[in-house]
C-alpha positions in Angstrom: -10.0 -144.0 77.9 -7.2 -146.5 77.7 -7.7 -149.8 75.8 -5.8 -153.0 76.3 -6.3 -156.1 74.2 -4.8 -159.4 75.2 -5.9 -162.6 73.6 -9.6 -161.9 73.4 -9.8 -159.6 76.5 -11.0 -156.1 76.1 -10.6 -153.8 79.0 -11.7 -150.1 79.0 -10.7 -148.0 82.0 -11.7 -144.5 82.9 -11.6 -142.5 86.1 -15.3 -143.1 86.7 -16.4 -146.3 84.9 -15.0 -149.3 83.3 -16.0 -152.2 81.1 -14.7 -155.7 80.8 -16.0 -157.9 78.1 -14.8 -161.4 77.6 -14.7 -162.6 74.0 -13.0 -165.9 74.4 -11.6 -168.0 77.2 -8.0 -167.3 78.2 -5.5 -169.0 80.4 -3.8 -167.7 83.5 -0.7 -167.2 81.5 -2.5 -164.8 79.2 -3.6 -162.8 82.2 -0.1 -162.6 83.5 1.0 -161.0 80.2 -1.2 -157.9 80.9 1.1 -155.1 82.2 1.1 -154.8 86.0 0.3 -151.1 86.0 -2.9 -151.7 84.1 -3.9 -154.4 86.6 -3.3 -152.0 89.5 -5.2 -149.3 87.8 -8.1 -151.6 87.2 -8.2 -152.7 90.8 -8.2 -149.1 92.0 -11.1 -148.3 89.6 -13.0 -151.4 90.8 -12.5 -150.3 94.5 -13.6 -146.8 93.7 -16.7 -147.9 91.9 -17.6 -150.3 94.7 -17.3 -147.4 97.1 -19.6 -145.3 94.9 -22.1 -148.1 94.8 -22.0 -148.6 98.6 -22.5 -144.9 99.1 -25.5 -144.8 96.7 -27.1 -147.9 98.3 -26.7 -146.4 101.7 -28.3 -143.1 100.6 -31.2 -145.0 99.0 -31.8 -146.9 102.2 -31.6 -143.8 104.4 -34.1 -142.0 102.1 -36.5 -144.9 102.1 -36.3 -145.2 105.9 -37.1 -141.5 106.3 -40.0 -141.7 103.9 -41.5 -144.7 105.7 -41.3 -143.0 109.1 -42.8 -139.8 107.7 -45.7 -141.7 106.2 -46.2 -143.6 109.5 -46.2 -140.3 111.5 -48.6 -138.7 109.0 -51.1 -141.6 109.0 -51.1 -141.8 112.8 -51.6 -138.1 113.1 -54.5 -138.2 110.6 -56.3 -140.9 112.6 -55.7 -138.9 115.8 -57.3 -135.8 114.4 -60.5 -137.8 114.1 -60.5 -138.2 117.9 -61.5 -134.5 118.1 -65.0 -135.7 117.1 -65.0 -137.6 120.5 -64.0 -134.5 122.3 -60.5 -136.0 122.9 -57.3 -134.0 122.5 -56.4 -135.6 119.2 -54.4 -132.6 118.0 -51.6 -133.4 120.4 -50.6 -136.4 118.4 -49.5 -134.3 115.3 -47.7 -132.1 117.8 -45.9 -135.2 119.2 -45.1 -136.3 115.6 -43.5 -132.9 114.9 -41.3 -133.4 118.0 -40.2 -136.8 116.7 -39.4 -135.2 113.4 -37.3 -132.6 115.1 -35.3 -135.1 117.1 -34.8 -137.6 114.3 -34.8 -135.3 111.2 -32.1 -133.3 109.5 -33.0 -130.0 111.3 -34.4 -128.3 108.3 -37.8 -129.9 107.5 -38.9 -129.6 111.1 -37.3 -127.2 113.6 -38.1 -126.4 117.2 -40.0 -123.4 116.0 -42.4 -125.7 114.0 -42.8 -127.9 117.1 -43.9 -125.0 119.2 -46.3 -123.8 116.5 -47.9 -127.3 116.4 -48.0 -127.4 120.2 -49.7 -124.0 120.5 -52.3 -124.9 117.9 -53.1 -128.1 119.8 -53.3 -126.3 123.2 -55.5 -123.5 121.7 -58.0 -126.2 120.6 -58.3 -127.6 124.1 -58.6 -124.2 125.8 -61.4 -123.1 123.3 -63.1 -126.5 123.8 -63.6 -125.8 127.4 -64.5 -122.1 126.9 -67.0 -122.7 124.1 -68.7 -125.6 125.8 -69.0 -123.7 129.1 -69.9 -120.4 127.4 -72.7 -122.1 125.4 -74.3 -123.6 128.5 -73.8 -120.4 130.6 -75.3 -118.2 127.9 -78.6 -120.1 128.2 -78.6 -119.8 131.9 -76.7 -122.9 133.1 -74.8 -122.9 136.3 -71.5 -124.5 137.3 -73.2 -127.9 137.5 -74.5 -127.6 133.9 -71.1 -126.6 132.6 -69.5 -129.7 134.2 -72.3 -131.8 132.7 -71.5 -130.4 129.3 -67.8 -131.3 129.5 -68.4 -134.8 131.0 -71.4 -135.6 128.8 -69.5 -134.9 125.6 -66.6 -137.1 126.6 -68.7 -140.1 127.8 -71.2 -139.7 124.9 -68.4 -139.9 122.3 -67.0 -143.1 123.9 -70.4 -144.8 124.2 -71.4 -143.8 120.6 -68.2 -145.2 119.2 -68.9 -148.6 120.8 -72.1 -149.0 118.8 -71.5 -147.0 115.6 -67.9 -145.9 115.0 -67.4 -142.4 113.7 -71.1 -141.5 113.1 -72.1 -142.8 116.5 -69.2 -141.0 118.1 -70.3 -137.6 116.7 -74.0 -138.3 117.7 -72.9 -139.5 121.1 -70.9 -136.4 121.8 -73.9 -134.1 121.3 -76.4 -136.4 122.9 -74.2 -136.9 125.9 -73.5 -133.2 126.2 -77.2 -132.3 126.1 -78.3 -135.1 128.4 -75.8 -134.5 131.2 -76.2 -130.8 131.1 -79.9 -131.2 131.4 -79.6 -133.7 134.2 -77.0 -131.7 136.2 -79.0 -128.6 135.9 -82.3 -130.3 136.9 -81.0 -132.3 139.8 -78.0 -130.3 141.1 -79.0 -126.7 140.2 -82.7 -127.3 141.0 -83.9 -125.7 137.8 -87.2 -126.5 136.1 -87.2 -128.7 133.0 -87.6 -125.9 130.5 -84.6 -124.1 131.8 -82.6 -127.3 131.9 -83.5 -128.0 128.3 -82.3 -124.5 127.3 -79.1 -125.1 129.1 -78.6 -128.4 127.3 -79.2 -126.8 123.9 -76.7 -124.0 124.7 -74.1 -126.7 125.7 -74.6 -128.5 122.5 -74.1 -125.4 120.4 -71.0 -124.5 122.3 -69.6 -128.0 121.9 -70.3 -128.0 118.2 -68.3 -124.8 117.9 -65.5 -126.2 119.9 -65.3 -129.5 117.9 -65.5 -127.5 114.6 -62.5 -125.4 115.7 -60.5 -128.4 116.9 -61.2 -130.4 113.7 -60.2 -127.4 111.5 -57.1 -126.9 113.6 -56.2 -130.6 113.2 -56.6 -130.3 109.4 -54.3 -127.3 109.4 -51.7 -129.3 111.3 -51.9 -132.1 108.8 -51.4 -129.7 105.9 -48.4 -128.1 107.6 -47.0 -131.6 108.4 -47.3 -132.7 104.8 -45.8 -129.5 103.5 -42.8 -129.7 105.9 -42.3 -133.4 105.1 -42.6 -133.5 101.3 -42.9 -130.0 99.8 -40.7 -127.7 101.9 -37.5 -129.4 100.7 
């Protein structure tokens, strides 16, 4: 480190840092007495440190922006997974979030392979939702009308239940709606007796329960994978 003393001024200059400490007031004439090459070196050091500071500030801003967006995507995805309780395709929201991460990220935390994994998990939940609900109704003797009633009843029941009692009412509404419309469709459209219609409704409820359980577990897996890729994989 070079040291210069000029009428109360102390200047320490190094390639990376510097320190200027004023001990007493000096006049312009005293400043002019400092050798010119020291002034030029001090100016270059100041410019370099300003560049370092600007780079560090920009890096902090970028990191904070990315962190905020990751948190926003994760929170929205978490809320969307709850839509599975209504029989809605909530798992597609985490899949869409992974696509956003691919398009706006650094290409390492989320890649196209991860997006397709998320998409396949979401699609599998919707396919099994239809299969389980219909299979449960069919296993107990329901016809095509009863299977349509199971799908439609779960959807409408979840919406109506959420209007009166959010979350808990949604879950209850899904099962009540599934049973009620399966029973009604079997009784009025398939011309089955009440006992057979009740059995079809019970089968539809059991199938719907299995489908919702799978979709909810799949959504939870998506959230774990998303958190891992965002904050642990790096």
